[in-house]
N, C-alpha and C positions, 0 to 999 in steps of 0.2 A: 529976611523977608521970605526967601524961598522955602526955608525950613518950616516957617509958620504956615505957608500955603500948603506944603506937603502934609503937614500934620493935620490941617483942616480937611484935606482930601481923604486922608486915612481914616479920620473919625467919621466922615460922611459915608465912606464905604462900609464901615462897621455898622453904622446906624441903619443904612438902607438894607444891608444884609440881614440884620436882626428883624426888621419889619417883614422881609420876604420869608425868612425862616419860620416866623410865627404864622404868617398867612398861608404859606404853601407847604411848609415842612422843609427840612434840610434836603432830603433826597430829591424833592420835586423842584427845588430852586437851582437854577443854572447861573454860572458866572456871567453869562451874557445878560441875564435879567438884572443882576446886581449892577453891572456896568451901565446898563441903560438907565437904571434908576438914579445913578449918580451923574449921568451925562458924560460917560467915558466910553472909549472903545475897550473891548475885552483885553487887548494886549496891554493897555495902560494899567490894568489892575495889578499886573505882575510887578509893577514898581513898588507895590505895597504889600503883596501877599505872595506866598510860594505856591499855594494850591487852595482849593475849596476847603479842604480839611483845616488848613492853616488859618483861613478866614474864620471858620467856626471857632477855632481855639482862641483867636483874637477877641471875638465877640464874647465868648464865655469867660475868658481871662479878664477882660475889662469889667465885666459885671462883678466878679469876685474882688478885683482890685478896688473898685469903688466901694463895695460893701465893707471890705476890711479897713479902708481909710475912714469911713464913717464910724465904724466900730471903735477905732482908735480915738477919734474925737470924743465919742461918748464915754470912753474909759477915763477921760480927763475930768469927769464930773467929780466934784468934791463930795465927801461923805463916806459912809461905810460900804460894805460889799453889796448890800441890798440897794442902796442909792445908785451905785454904779450899775448894778444889774438892771434896775429900772430904766436907766438911760440907754443901756445897750438894747434892752427889749423895745423901747420906743423907736430907736434907730432901725432895728431889725424889722419890726412890723410896718413902719412907714415905707421903708425901701421896697418891701414885697408888694405893698398896695400900689405904690406909685410907679413901679417899674415891672408890672405884672407880665408884660410880653417877654421881657428879657429873662425873668424868673422862669417862665414857661419853657423857654428854649433851654435854659440850664438844666431843668428837670427832665425834659423829654429827649434831648439830643446828645446827652453824655455818651450814649452807646455808639454814636456816629463818629466819635473821635478815635484815632488809632491809640493803641495801648499807652505809648509814652506820653501823648498829649493828655489822655484821660487821667493819667497819674498826676500831671501838673495841676489839673483842676481839682481832683480829689484831695491833693495835698493842701491847696488853698482852703477848701471846705473844712478839712480837718483842723487847720490852723484857726479858722473862724470859730468852729464849734468848741475847740479846746479852751478858748478865751472865756466863752460862756460857762463852760464846765468849771473852769478855775474860780469864777465868781461864785458859783453855786457851792462849791466845796469850801471856799473861804467863809461864806455865810454860815454854812453848817458848823465849821470849826469855831466860829465866833459866837455860836449859840443864837444866831439871828434867824435860822431856818431849820426845819427838820428834813434832812435829805435821805430819801429812801435809796436811790441810786442816781448819782449825779449825771451819768451818761443818758439814762432813760429820761430824766428831767429835760436834758438838752434836746433829745429827740422830740419830746412833746412840744417844746418851744418852737423848734424848727417846723414841725407839722402845723402848728397854729398859723404861722406866717404863710406857709405854702397854701393853706386853705384860704386865707384872706386873698391871696393873689388870684384865686379862682373865681371869687364872687364879688369882691369890692367894686363899687361904682361911685364916682364922686357925687352923683346926684341921687344916691341911695337913701334909705331910711335913716341911717346913722352917719354922722360926720366921721372923718378919719380920727379926729381927736377922741371921740366917744369910743370908737372901735379899739384904739390903742389903750384907752383906760380900762375897758372891759377885759381885753385879753391879758393886760398886765396884771389886773386883779386876779384873774384865773390862775396865772402862772405863780403869783405869790401865795395864793391860797393853796395851790398844790404843794408848795414848799412849806406850808403851815407857818408862814411868817405871822407872828402874833398880831401885829398892827398893820396887816396888809391893806385893808380898805383905807385906813387913815393915811398911810404913806402915799397911796395912789391919788387920793383926793387932795393932798397937800399942794398948795400953789407952787408952780414951777417944777412939779415932780417929773414931767417928761420934757 
């Protein structure tokens, strides 16, 4: 029971810290503010973190761990490399739309981490991108896509999701399902997948 409570407190600390980092910026956020948001004294934070930089690493690490976990679930999709790529794209796009604040922190505060911590996050990002690249390369090898440069295709896909995180609103003109369908179609067209539109419109495609 104690470990469950402690785990819940640690998660609450990361959650409130993420909100404050997004609203105020990492540099302008103090540990006192984080502690107050969780209802703790500053000293109690050190039962869960080593420093403010360590807290930022926890926040950013949790984001990447969640994204990698969802990506692995998407990879379990049955079908060829394009089917799997579509599932990974849907996961990728939805995550960035639904967790835009955390995505923003990941994109703007990487520079605030010390070098060793930064390398941890960069390594997780590379792992994530390598999986997407592997699917693109596999699709090319199987004759399912025309690949100009697999890494540049990955950069394009990553940029699409980062863009969505900046403007998506649940009450906006397009639903998230429609947005995912459009961006997936764009990605498959960039790869010159012959039946791109039909694949995206197929029931259960995402």
